[in-house]
N, C-alpha and C positions, 0 to 999 in steps of 0.2 A: 561681518566676516573680516578676518585678518588678511590683508593683501600686501604683497611686496611690489612696490613700484620701482622700476629700473629705467632710469632716463639720464643720459649724460648732458643734456642741455638744461641748464638751471631754470630757465623760464618755462620750458615744457614740463619739467619736473614739478615746478610750483603749480602749474595748471592741473596736471594729473592728480597730484596729491590733494590739492584743494577740492577738486571735483569728487574724488573718492571719499574724503572726509565729509563733504556736504551730503553725500548719499548714505552716510551713517556707518562707514567702514573704518576699521583701525588700519593705519597705514605705516608700513616700514619702508624707508626710502634708501636707495643707493644709486650711484651714477656709474657703476662698473659691473660687468657681467660676472667676473670672477668673484668679486665681493658678494654679489647676489647669491652665487652658489654657496659661499661660506655661510651666509645668513640662513639659507634654506637648510643647510646641514645642522645649524645650531638651534633652529626654532621650528618645532613640528606643528605649531599652531597656524602657520600660513596655509591658506586654502586656495589662494589664487595669486598669479603673477601677472602684472600688467607691465610689459617690457618693450622698450624700443628695439628695433631691429639692429641698428648699427650702434655698437658699444665698444669701449676700450677693453682689451685683453680677451674677452669672451663675448661674442656677439649674441644677439637674442636667439637665433636659431640653434647655435651650439649649446646655449644654456638650456633651451627646451629639450634638445636631444639628450643632454645629460640628466635632466629631471626625469624624462621618460625611461631612461636606461637604468638609473641608479636609485630611484626612490621606490619604496614599497607602497606608499600611499598615493592617492591621486590628487594632483594639484592642477587646477584649471590654468591654462596658459593663454593669455591674450597678447597678441603682438601688435605693436604700433609702428607705422611707417608712413612715408609719403605715398600718396595715391598712385603715382606712376610706378614706384618700386613694388608696390603690392601686386599690381597686375602682372608685372614681369616675373615675379618669383613666387606666385601663389602655390604652385605644385611643390616647390622645395619646402615651403613653410608647412604645408599640409603633411608631407612625408616626415617632417621633423617631429610632428605631434602637436602642432599649434591647434588650439581649440577654436579660437576666434581671431579676427583681424579687424583693426580699426585704423582709419587713416587719420593723419594729423592735419589740422588741429583736432583734438579729441572733442567729440560732441557728447555732452553729459547724458542725453537721452539714450544714445546708442551704447554708451558705456554701461549705463544702468541695466539695459536689456541684456547685454553680454554677461554682466555679473549675476543677474537673476538666473540666467541659464547655468552659469558656472556653479552657483550654490546648489541648484537642483542636481546637477551631474555629480558634484563632489559628495553630496548627501546620499544619493543613490548608490554611488560606488562604495562608500563606507558601509552602508547598510548591506549591500550585496556581498561585500567581502566578509562581513562578520556573520553572515547567515547561510553560506553555502560552501560546498566543496570540501575537499580533503585537506588536512593540514599535516604535511610531512614533519614528524617529530622523532628525534633520536630516542630510542627506548632506554638508553643508559643515562645520558646527560641532560635530556629534555630540551636540547637546542632545536630550533625550528628552521627548516630550509625554505628560503624564499624562491621566487620564480627565476632568479638568476643563479641558482645553485650555490648560494652562500648560506652559511649557518649562523644563526643569531640566538643569543640568550632569549628565552621565552618572554621575559618582561620587556626587553628592548623591542623585539618583533611586534608584540601586541601594542606597546605604547606608540610606536611609529605608525603602524598600519591601521590601528583602530582608535587612535586618539584616547587611550585609556591611561589611568594612573593606578598604581598598585599600593595596597597596604597588605603586608604579610601577616598571616595568622597561622594557627595550627588547628587542623580538623580534629574531631573527637577520636577518630581511629588512630591517627598519628600521636595524639596526646597519650592514649593508652599504651600504644606500642613502643614509642620512643621517649617521650618526655617523662612520663611517670617513672619508668624504670631508671632513667638517668638521675632523677631527683632522689629516688630511694637509694641509689648507689652513693650519692653525695651526702646522704643522711638528712635529707630535707623532707 
């Protein structure tokens, strides 16, 4: 699984990244919450975030809130913090959409359990999203409306939400109706 590790303490980042890699995951690293958001915006292959609570520019809770508010696909979010801070702020983290909490220093077995659960949730969410419900689509331009009332080109929406890639083709009906007449008109 591809995981974004966000930690501003270099030693803690090394420990988290090394642990994730030893568990067989691909790791993208940053030490800043705003940069983490930019990475998530550029890379749709990330399926989980392991994030420190306290970060420069954008803290872990605000990053999680932004992910929940602005992403169409589901990304599992694991928050790291000191044990005492976790107990004091558990309700805030849960309300922000955090999936799991781990105290520092990170225990490899607990992290592995969290990531196993994360993989199941992300897989289930992807399967469920692709197999049920109505998809609001414009009858004219074929843009799709997401849950936040924003309209997206069909290819963009499906590639973000369903982890798909496209190759364009022409169906037989459109070949007969559009392409063949145009080729004949051009003398081909």
